[in-house]
C-alpha positions, 0 to 999 in steps of 0.5 A, a space after each residue: 500500500 502506498 503512503 498516500 493510501 495508508 495515510 487516508 485509510 488511517 485517518 478514515 479509521 480515526 473518523 477525521 479528514 487530513 490537513 494537507 499544508 503546502 510550501 513552495 520549495 526554496 521559499 525564501 531560501 533552501 534552508 528555511 523551506 527545508 526546516 519548514 518541511 521537516 517541522 510540518 508533520 510535528 505541527 500537524 500535517 498529515 500529507 504535505 504538498 511541495 510546490 515546484 517553482 515555475 516562472 509561468 504558472 497558470 492556476 496560481 494566484 498572486 501569493 503563490 506566484 510571489 512565493 515561486 519567484 522567491 524560490 526561483 531567485 533562491 536557486 530552486 531547480 527540480 534536482 534541488 526540490 528532489 534533494 529536499 525531499 530526500 533530506 526530509 526522508 532521512 528522518 520521516 518515512 511515513 508522511 506522504 509528499 506530493 509535488 505540485 507544479 507544471 509540465 514544462 520543467 518535468 518535460 525538460 528534465 525527462 519524464 522517465 528520469 524525473 519519475 525514477 528520481 522522484 520516487 528514489 527521493 521519496 515522493 509519493 504523488 504528482 499534481 501536474 496542473 496543466 496536463 490533461 489526461 488526454 495528453 498524459 501518456 507521456 508520464 502515466 507509464 513512467 509514474 506507474 512504474 515508479 510507484 507515483 500517484 498522479 493526482 487529478 484536479 476537478 472543479 465545479 465546472 467539470 461535467 459528469 462525463 468529464 469527471 468520470 473520464 478524468 478520474 479514470 486516470 487518477 490515483 492517490 486522491 482527488 484534488 477538488 478545486 472548490 472555486 472557479 479561478 486562481 488560488 487564494 482569491 476567494 472561498 466556496 460556501 459550505 453548501 456548495 461543497 456539500 452539493 459538489 461532493 456526492 457527484 465526485 463520490 459517485 465517480 470515484 472511490 478515491 479520497 477527495 481533498 478540497 483546495 483553493 480558498 481554504 484559509 482559516 482553521 474553521 474553513 479547513 475543519 469544514 472542508 475536511 469534515 465534508 471531504 477527506 482532506 483540506 489543502 491550505 496553501 496561499 494562507 500559509 505562504 502569505 504568513 511566511 511572506 509577512 515575516 520576511 525582512 525588507 530584502 525578502 529574507 527569513 527572520 526569527 519569526 518566519 518558522 514559528 509563525 507558519 508552524 503556529 498557523 499549521 498547528 491551529 489548522 491541525 487542531 481544528 481539523 482533528 477536532 472535526 468541527 463543522 459549522 454551516 454558517 461560515 464559508 469553507 
């Protein structure tokens, strides 16, 4: 059983959903992002998404775009991101790690080589934002051979027929983009999420994690209660950015502030709090 499947199975047995925080590799520098990655599980992360910085993102809002620029400025490369994961794996063999990014750097790296190296480093799954299933044959076989899950994005606008087709090419879990638009700009309502999940459940037996627009502990708890997990990205990156000095460098507040935010999110998710009068 993969680490992703094992973690969701364990959480289901506990009767709760997953907290899936996001960090951008090398943001604002390698040392800080690696320290954050290593500290996330103890702060309450059940799975972790790592952004692979890219210069021309199509789905990311201003906060994640800025984080990617900081990461690139700090020297982020795909080999460097994989080395981060490998370093994390020296002390943590259980927490699933998912890389999220765009196809261009992977294509330049080489599909087979990338999947082999990612699996060797300890990566469990890939979210490739701009790769539709019709064009995914270039990486599906290498990923399968390497034991990597390919996690698919679906949205409120995904039709029933399209949903079934996309999810027939998915593994690991389903990432439900809860809004139309870019990351970190607004949030879906609780009623919208409750209405969307049965349609997704009918098309797949995979766990479903909700992302895009999850900012507060209450929103994370609501999303994780309705689905199987909540992804929090822009809110954490905004906190990190707020702690940087005038030159964009980490300060003594950077790690503590972000980790305290993760702890608050995790506490809410673990409590399983559900409120129908707040947005999710």
